[in-house]
C-alpha positions as CSV (number, residue, x, y, z in Angstrom):
1,M,-19.4,12.4,32.6
2,T,-16.5,9.6,32.1
3,T,-15.2,9.4,28.9
4,S,-14.1,4.9,28.6
5,I,-13.1,2.6,25.9
6,F,-13.7,-0.8,25.8
7,F,-11.3,-2.9,25.6
8,D,-12.1,-5.0,22.8
9,D,-12.5,-1.3,20.8
10,A,-9.8,-0.6,21.7
11,L,-7.8,-3.8,20.3
12,R,-9.7,-3.4,17.3
13,M,-8.2,-0.3,17.0
14,L,-4.7,-1.8,17.3
15,V,-5.2,-4.0,15.0
16,N,-6.5,-2.3,12.9
17,A,-3.3,0.5,12.6
18,Y,-1.1,-2.2,12.6
19,W,-2.2,-4.3,9.0
20,I,-2.5,-0.3,7.7
21,S,1.2,0.2,9.1
22,A,2.9,-2.3,7.5
23,I,0.9,-2.5,4.2
24,L,1.9,1.5,4.1
25,L,5.6,0.2,5.1
26,I,5.3,-3.0,2.2
27,A,3.8,-0.5,-0.4
28,A,6.7,2.3,0.7
29,S,9.6,-0.1,0.6
30,G,8.5,-1.8,-3.4
31,I,8.4,2.3,-4.0
32,G,11.5,3.1,-3.1
33,L,13.1,-0.5,-4.4
34,A,11.6,1.2,-7.6
35,V,13.4,3.8,-7.5
36,I,16.6,2.9,-6.9
37,E,16.1,0.4,-9.8
38,T,15.2,3.4,-12.1
39,I,18.5,5.7,-10.8
40,E,20.7,2.6,-11.4
41,K,19.2,1.8,-15.3
42,T,19.9,5.4,-15.8
43,G,23.5,5.6,-14.4
44,E,24.4,2.2,-17.0
45,R,24.2,3.9,-20.2
């Protein structure tokens, strides 16, 4: 019994992983910028 994966299924998984990682990167950078902005505002008092 061989477990093989078709090329279009593998390509679809790679594309999904790419989009998920891109969305997570944008979300994480937004959160990081918000944290940095908050730290700077508290330091200006």
